[in-house]
C-alpha positions in Angstrom: 126.4 119.2 119.1 129.8 117.9 120.2 131.2 115.0 118.2 131.7 112.8 121.2 127.9 113.3 122.1 127.0 112.2 118.5 129.1 109.1 118.9 127.3 108.3 122.1 123.9 108.6 120.4 125.0 106.3 117.6 126.2 103.7 120.1 122.9 103.8 122.0 120.9 102.8 119.0 118.5 99.6 119.6 120.5 97.6 117.0 123.8 98.3 118.7 122.3 97.5 122.2 121.1 94.1 120.9 124.5 93.3 119.3 126.2 94.2 122.6 123.8 91.9 124.5 124.4 88.9 122.1 128.1 89.5 122.5 128.0 89.4 126.3 125.3 86.7 126.8 127.1 84.2 124.3 130.7 85.3 124.8 131.1 86.2 121.1 133.5 88.7 119.5 131.6 91.9 118.4 131.8 91.1 114.7 130.4 87.6 115.4 127.6 89.0 117.4 126.8 91.4 114.5 126.8 88.5 112.0 124.4 86.6 114.3 122.1 89.7 114.7 121.9 90.2 110.9 121.2 86.5 110.3 118.3 86.4 112.8 117.1 89.8 111.3 116.8 88.0 107.8 115.0 85.0 109.5 112.4 87.3 111.0 111.8 89.2 107.8 111.7 85.9 105.8 109.3 83.9 108.1 107.3 86.5 110.0 107.1 89.3 107.3 108.8 91.9 109.6 110.2 94.2 106.9 110.5 97.3 109.1 114.0 98.5 110.0 115.2 99.9 113.3 113.6 103.4 113.8 110.5 102.5 111.8 106.8 102.0 112.7 103.6 101.1 111.2 101.1 104.0 111.0 97.4 104.2 109.8 97.2 107.2 107.4 94.4 108.5 105.0 94.5 107.0 101.7 95.5 109.4 98.9 92.5 108.2 97.0 90.0 109.7 99.5 88.5 112.9 98.0 88.6 116.3 99.8 85.8 117.4 102.0 85.2 114.1 103.7 85.4 113.9 107.5 88.5 112.3 108.7 86.5 109.7 110.7 84.8 108.6 107.4 88.2 108.4 105.5 89.7 105.1 104.4 93.0 104.6 106.3 95.8 102.3 105.2 98.8 100.9 107.0 102.2 102.5 106.0 105.8 102.3 107.3 107.2 105.6 108.6 110.8 106.2 109.6 110.5 108.1 113.0 114.2 107.8 113.6 117.0 107.8 111.1 120.8 108.3 111.2 120.2 111.4 109.0 118.4 112.9 111.9 121.8 113.2 113.9 123.0 115.6 111.1 119.9 117.7 111.4 120.0 117.7 115.2 123.4 119.5 115.0 121.4 122.5 113.6 118.8 122.5 116.5 115.6 121.0 117.5 113.6 122.9 114.9 115.8 121.6 112.1 115.5 118.1 113.3 111.6 118.5 113.4 111.5 119.9 109.9 113.7 117.1 108.6 111.3 114.5 110.1 108.3 116.3 108.6 109.8 116.3 105.1 110.7 112.7 105.3 107.4 111.4 106.9 105.2 113.2 104.4 107.2 111.9 101.4 107.3 108.4 102.7 103.6 108.4 103.3 102.9 109.8 99.7 105.2 107.1 98.2 103.1 104.4 99.8 99.7 105.8 98.7 98.8 107.8 101.8 98.8 111.5 102.9 99.6 112.7 106.4 97.6 115.6 108.0 99.0 118.2 110.2 97.3 116.4 113.1 99.1 113.2 112.2 102.5 115.0 112.1 101.8 116.7 115.5 101.0 113.4 117.0 104.0 111.7 115.5 106.4 114.4 116.6 104.8 115.2 119.9 104.2 118.9 119.2 101.3 121.3 118.5 99.6 121.7 115.2 100.5 125.3 115.1 104.2 124.4 115.3 103.8 121.9 112.4 102.0 124.6 110.3 104.8 127.0 110.9 107.4 124.3 110.0 105.5 123.4 106.9 105.3 127.1 105.8 109.1 127.5 106.3 109.9 124.3 104.3 107.7 125.4 101.4 109.3 128.8 101.4 112.6 127.0 100.9 111.1 125.0 97.9 111.0 121.8 99.9 108.1 119.3 99.0 105.8 118.6 101.9 103.0 116.6 100.5 100.3 116.7 103.3 96.6 116.0 102.7 95.7 119.6 103.0 98.3 120.6 100.3 97.5 117.9 97.8 93.7 117.7 98.2 92.6 121.2 99.1 95.2 123.6 97.7 96.2 121.4 94.7 99.4 119.5 93.7 102.7 121.3 93.5 105.8 119.9 91.8 106.6 116.4 93.2 109.8 116.0 95.4 111.0 113.7 92.7 110.9 116.3 90.1 112.4 118.8 92.4 115.4 116.5 92.9 115.8 115.7 89.2 115.6 119.4 88.6 118.4 120.0 91.1 120.5 117.3 89.4 120.0 118.8 86.0 121.0 122.3 87.4 124.4 120.6 88.2 124.0 119.8 91.9 125.9 116.7 93.0 124.1 113.9 94.7 125.7 114.9 98.1 124.5 118.5 97.5 121.0 117.2 96.9 121.1 115.0 99.9 121.8 117.9 102.1 119.3 120.1 100.3 116.4 117.8 100.1 117.0 115.5 103.0 116.8 112.3 100.8 119.2 109.3 100.7 121.7 108.9 97.9 119.9 105.7 96.9 116.6 107.6 96.5 118.2 110.3 94.5 119.9 107.8 92.3 116.6 106.0 91.7 114.7 109.2 90.8 117.4 110.2 88.3 117.5 106.8 86.8 113.7 106.9 86.3 114.1 110.3 84.6 116.8 108.8 82.4 114.5 105.9 81.3 111.6 108.4 80.5 114.0 110.4 78.4 115.4 107.5 76.4 111.8 106.2 75.8 110.7 109.4 74.5 113.8 109.5 72.1 112.5 106.1 70.9 109.3 107.6 69.9 107.0 106.4 72.7 104.1 108.4 73.9 103.1 109.2 77.6 100.8 106.1 77.7 103.3 103.8 76.4 106.0 105.1 78.8 103.7 104.6 81.7 103.1 101.0 80.8 106.8 100.4 80.2 108.1 102.2 83.4 105.2 101.7 85.8 105.6 105.4 86.7 102.4 107.7 87.2 101.4 109.8 84.2 101.8 112.9 86.2 105.4 112.1 87.2 106.2 111.3 83.6 104.7 114.7 82.5 106.9 116.4 85.1 110.0 114.6 83.8 109.2 115.4 80.2 108.8 119.1 81.1 112.2 119.0 82.8 113.6 117.3 79.8 112.2 119.8 77.4 113.1 122.8 79.6 116.8 121.5 80.1 117.2 120.8 76.3 119.3 118.0 74.8 122.5 119.8 75.2 122.3 119.9 79.0 125.6 118.3 80.3 123.8 115.7 82.5 121.5 114.6 79.8 124.1 114.6 77.1 126.4 112.5 79.1 123.9 109.9 80.2 122.1 109.6 76.9 125.5 108.7 75.2 126.9 106.3 77.8 125.6 102.9 78.8 123.9 102.8 82.2 122.5 100.0 84.4 119.3 102.1 84.6 118.8 102.0 80.8 119.1 98.5 79.3 118.9 98.0 75.5 115.3 98.3 74.2 113.3 95.1 74.0 110.9 94.3 71.2 107.3 94.4 72.2 104.0 94.8 70.3 104.1 98.5 70.1 107.5 99.8 69.5 110.9 99.3 71.2 110.5 99.7 74.9 113.0 99.4 77.7 112.9 96.1 79.7 
């Protein structure tokens, strides 16, 4: 896609349209209109509980706690927030419609899983206005590229694969930069930083002699994810450059241990 076309898409976002309207209706400079918009956005979030960002929607998805084999109409559904349109989509769009659709599939399924739900192929077809067969082909392609796509069918019927968080940390331990991982896994830098920070906390707690149960209580992470992180830590070894550097330098992700009833845990 041409650069000028990309710029036009950016300027046509709902946020920019509202800011332009405020500037015009109240005769404000653009930067003042933006300030007014951001302030009103905070008011809405604070007083009306509207936490969604531009491009997000609330969607009812099947809870991940529902066992396999149950008819969908009998499944418990929970409300989740999905990002159906993201600035990252513009980058994927440059590679074609199929790349854009696959980027959305990966993001939507991961967002759902992180909120305690699992999307079905039918959900994805509905959200992306395409056929289930197209979604099925896209998912097969993504998994062939070692990209996590946690749908209900994959998690409940086939069985869990390695989580996307462990895949990202594994990339980082292999020497990929955050920018490399962002392009490779279609995750934000902030998410990548958070996953690696969680991994570091687990590694440091392990070095303090805590077992999996104690690490789970201290970090709030699931036992399964902790086990995946411990497997990565063991496989990489203490002399891995990333681990060696971060375990010997202070980090905001790893505060000094705090005394608690059973051992020294991170705050």
